[in-house]
C-alpha positions in Angstrom: -7.2 -36.4 -21.9 -7.6 -36.7 -25.6 -6.3 -33.8 -27.5 -9.5 -33.8 -29.8 -12.0 -34.6 -26.9 -12.4 -31.6 -24.4 -15.4 -32.9 -22.5 -15.3 -32.9 -18.9 -15.5 -36.7 -18.7 -11.7 -36.9 -20.0 -10.4 -34.7 -17.2 -7.4 -36.4 -15.6 -8.9 -36.4 -12.2 -12.1 -38.1 -13.4 -10.3 -41.2 -14.7 -9.7 -44.6 -13.4 -7.2 -44.9 -10.7 -7.5 -41.2 -9.5 -5.2 -38.1 -10.3 -1.6 -38.3 -9.9 0.5 -35.2 -9.4 3.3 -34.6 -12.0 6.5 -35.6 -10.2 8.0 -32.2 -11.2 5.4 -30.4 -9.0 6.7 -32.4 -6.0 10.3 -31.3 -6.8 9.1 -27.8 -7.3 7.3 -27.9 -4.0 10.5 -29.2 -2.1 12.4 -26.2 -3.7 9.9 -23.6 -2.4 9.9 -25.5 1.1 13.7 -25.0 1.2 13.7 -21.5 0.1 11.2 -20.7 2.6 13.3 -22.2 5.6 16.4 -20.2 4.3 14.4 -16.8 4.1 15.7 -13.9 6.2 12.9 -12.6 8.3 14.2 -9.1 7.9 13.8 -9.3 4.2 10.1 -10.6 4.2 8.5 -9.1 7.1 6.9 -6.5 4.9 5.2 -9.6 3.2 3.4 -10.8 6.2 -0.3 -10.9 5.7 -0.9 -8.7 8.7 0.8 -5.9 6.9 -1.5 -5.9 3.9 -3.4 -2.5 3.7 -6.7 -4.3 3.2 -6.5 -6.1 6.6 -8.8 -4.4 9.0 -9.1 -5.1 12.6 -12.6 -4.4 12.5 -13.1 -7.4 10.0 -10.4 -9.8 11.0 -9.9 -8.9 14.7 -6.7 -8.6 16.5 -3.6 -10.6 15.2 -2.6 -13.5 17.4 -0.1 -13.0 20.1 2.4 -15.2 18.0 1.8 -13.4 14.7 4.8 -11.9 13.1 3.4 -8.4 12.5 5.8 -5.5 11.6 5.5 -3.9 15.1 6.4 -7.2 16.8 9.2 -7.7 14.3 10.5 -4.2 15.0 10.2 -4.4 18.8 12.2 -7.6 19.0 14.8 -6.3 16.6 15.4 -3.2 18.6 15.8 -5.2 21.9 18.4 -7.5 20.0 20.5 -4.5 18.8 23.2 -3.1 21.0 24.3 0.5 20.9 27.8 -0.5 20.2 26.7 -2.4 17.2 24.6 0.5 16.1 27.3 2.8 16.5 29.8 0.8 14.9 27.7 0.6 11.7 27.0 4.3 11.7 30.6 5.2 11.6 31.3 2.8 8.6 28.3 4.1 6.9 29.5 7.6 7.2 32.9 6.8 5.5 31.3 4.8 3.0 28.5 7.4 1.8 30.8 10.0 0.2 32.8 7.4 -1.9 29.7 5.7 -3.0 27.8 8.9 -4.1 31.1 9.9 -6.0 31.2 6.7 -7.6 27.4 6.8 -8.6 27.7 10.3 -10.1 30.6 9.4 -12.1 29.1 6.3 -13.6 25.9 8.3 -14.5 27.9 11.0 -16.3 30.1 9.0 -18.3 28.1 9.7 -21.6 26.8 13.2 -21.0 27.2 15.2 -24.3 28.9 18.5 -23.9 25.6 20.4 -25.1 23.7 18.8 -22.3 26.3 19.4 -19.6 24.5 22.6 -18.2 21.5 20.7 -17.8 23.3 17.8 -16.1 25.1 20.1 -13.9 22.0 22.1 -12.8 19.4 19.2 -12.8 20.4 15.8 -13.1 23.7 15.9 -11.2 22.2 17.3 -8.0 19.3 14.7 -8.0 22.0 11.9 -8.4 24.2 13.4 -5.9 21.7 14.1 -3.2 20.1 10.7 -3.5 23.5 8.9 -3.4 24.7 10.7 -0.5 21.7 9.5 1.5 21.4 6.1 -0.1 22.9 4.1 2.9 20.9 5.8 5.8 17.8 5.8 3.5 18.2 2.1 2.9 18.5 1.6 6.7 15.6 3.7 7.7 13.4 1.7 5.2 14.6 -1.7 5.6 16.4 -1.9 8.8 15.3 0.9 11.0 16.1 -0.6 14.2 19.8 -0.2 13.5 19.6 3.3 14.2 19.2 4.3 18.0 18.5 8.0 17.7 17.9 10.8 15.4 21.2 12.1 16.2 22.8 9.2 14.4 21.1 9.6 11.4 22.4 13.3 11.3 25.7 12.2 11.9 25.8 9.6 9.2 24.1 12.0 6.8 26.3 15.0 7.5 29.6 12.8 7.6 28.7 11.5 4.3 28.4 15.0 3.0 31.7 16.0 4.3 33.6 13.0 2.9 31.8 13.5 -0.4 33.0 17.1 -0.4 36.6 16.2 0.5 36.7 13.7 -2.3 35.0 15.8 -4.8 37.7 18.6 -3.8 40.5 16.3 -4.4 39.3 15.5 -7.7 38.7 19.0 -9.0 41.7 20.8 -7.2 44.4 18.1 -7.6 47.9 19.6 -6.8 46.0 22.8 -5.4 44.1 20.8 -3.0 45.8 22.5 -0.1 47.1 25.6 -1.7 45.5 28.3 0.5 46.8 31.1 -1.7 44.4 29.8 -4.5 41.1 31.5 -4.2 39.3 28.3 -5.7 40.8 26.2 -3.1 39.6 28.5 -0.4 36.2 28.5 -2.0 35.7 24.9 -2.4 36.8 24.1 1.4 34.4 26.6 2.7 31.5 27.3 0.7 31.3 23.8 -1.3 32.1 21.9 2.0 29.1 24.0 3.6 26.7 23.4 0.7 27.1 19.7 0.8 26.8 19.7 4.6 23.6 21.8 4.3 22.0 19.6 1.8 22.7 16.4 3.9 21.2 18.2 7.1 17.9 19.0 5.1 17.7 15.4 3.7 18.5 13.9 7.2 15.4 16.0 8.6 13.3 14.0 6.2 15.1 10.7 7.0 14.7 11.4 10.9 11.0 12.2 10.3 10.3 8.9 8.6 12.4 6.9 11.2 10.9 8.7 14.5 7.3 7.9 13.0 8.3 4.3 12.4 10.0 3.6 15.8 7.2 5.5 17.8 4.1 4.0 16.0 5.7 0.7 15.0 4.6 0.9 11.8 6.2 0.4 8.3 8.3 3.3 7.0 6.4 6.1 4.9 9.2 7.0 2.5 7.0 9.6 1.0 7.1 11.7 4.3 10.8 12.5 3.4 10.2 13.5 -0.2 9.9 17.2 0.3 13.0 17.4 2.3 15.0 15.4 -0.5 13.6 17.7 -3.2 14.5 20.8 -1.2 18.1 19.5 -0.8 18.3 18.9 -4.6 16.8 22.4 -5.3 19.6 24.1 -3.1 22.4 22.2 -4.8 20.9 22.8 -8.3 20.6 26.5 -7.7 24.3 26.5 -6.5 25.4 24.8 -9.5 23.5 27.2 -11.8 25.1 30.2 -9.9 28.4 28.9 -10.5 27.6 28.2 -14.3 26.4 31.8 -14.6 29.3 33.2 -12.6 31.8 31.3 -14.9 29.9 32.6 -18.1 30.2 36.2 -16.8 33.4 36.5 -15.0 35.5 33.7 -16.4 36.6 30.3 -15.1 35.0 29.3 -11.7 
C-alpha cells in the first residue's frame, strides 16, 4: 500500500493476486504449535476455557465429556498418584522447608539498617519466615493438590518444616552452646522457640488443609484466600513473641 495513499482500495488483500501472508508469520505459527505440543497439562489446566469465571452452564451448557476441565484433570491426577509417591515427596518437602525458609529470611535481611532492626524483627521477619516455612506445601496445594493424599500429610509437612527451621535457627544463634543444657538460653530456644515455630506452622497448616479439602471435595480450583486468616494469625503470633523478646532484652539484658 502506498505510504501516501491510505484509501481502502490500496489495502494489501484487495490487490491483484490476492493477499500473501508474511513468511515470518508462518515461522511464528510453527513455533507456537511446537510450544503447545510441549506444554505440561499441569501448568496450563487453569487456562482452560472451562475454568473461566464467566462461563455459565446456564448459557454454555455442560462441558463435553472429553473436555479438559479442572475437575476432570484433578480426578485423573489423583488416580495416577500413588500413596508411596505422595509420602516420598512429603518427606522430602518436610526436610527442605526449614532450610529454604532460613535462606529466604537471610537473603531478605542482608541490607536491614540497625535503626530498622526492631521493625524488621517484629513485622517483616515473621511475615517472611511464616510464608517461607509453608512455601512448599502452599505451592503444592495451589498447583499440585493431587500430590497430597490427606490433611495429615499437610500438617506433617508443615510441622516438620517448622521443626527443621527451629533446629537450623538454633544452630545459627547458639553456636558452641547448641547442646549446652546449663545455658538458660539453650534450654529456652530448644523448648519455647521450637514450640513457637511448631505452633505457627500448625496454624498455617489449618489454612492449607482447608484450601486443600475444599479443592479435593468439590473438584474446584484452590481458593488461596480461604487460608489467609490462618497465615496472618501465625505471623501475628510470631511477631508478638519477637516483640516480647525485644522488650525483655531492653528491660532485663541480653536475651
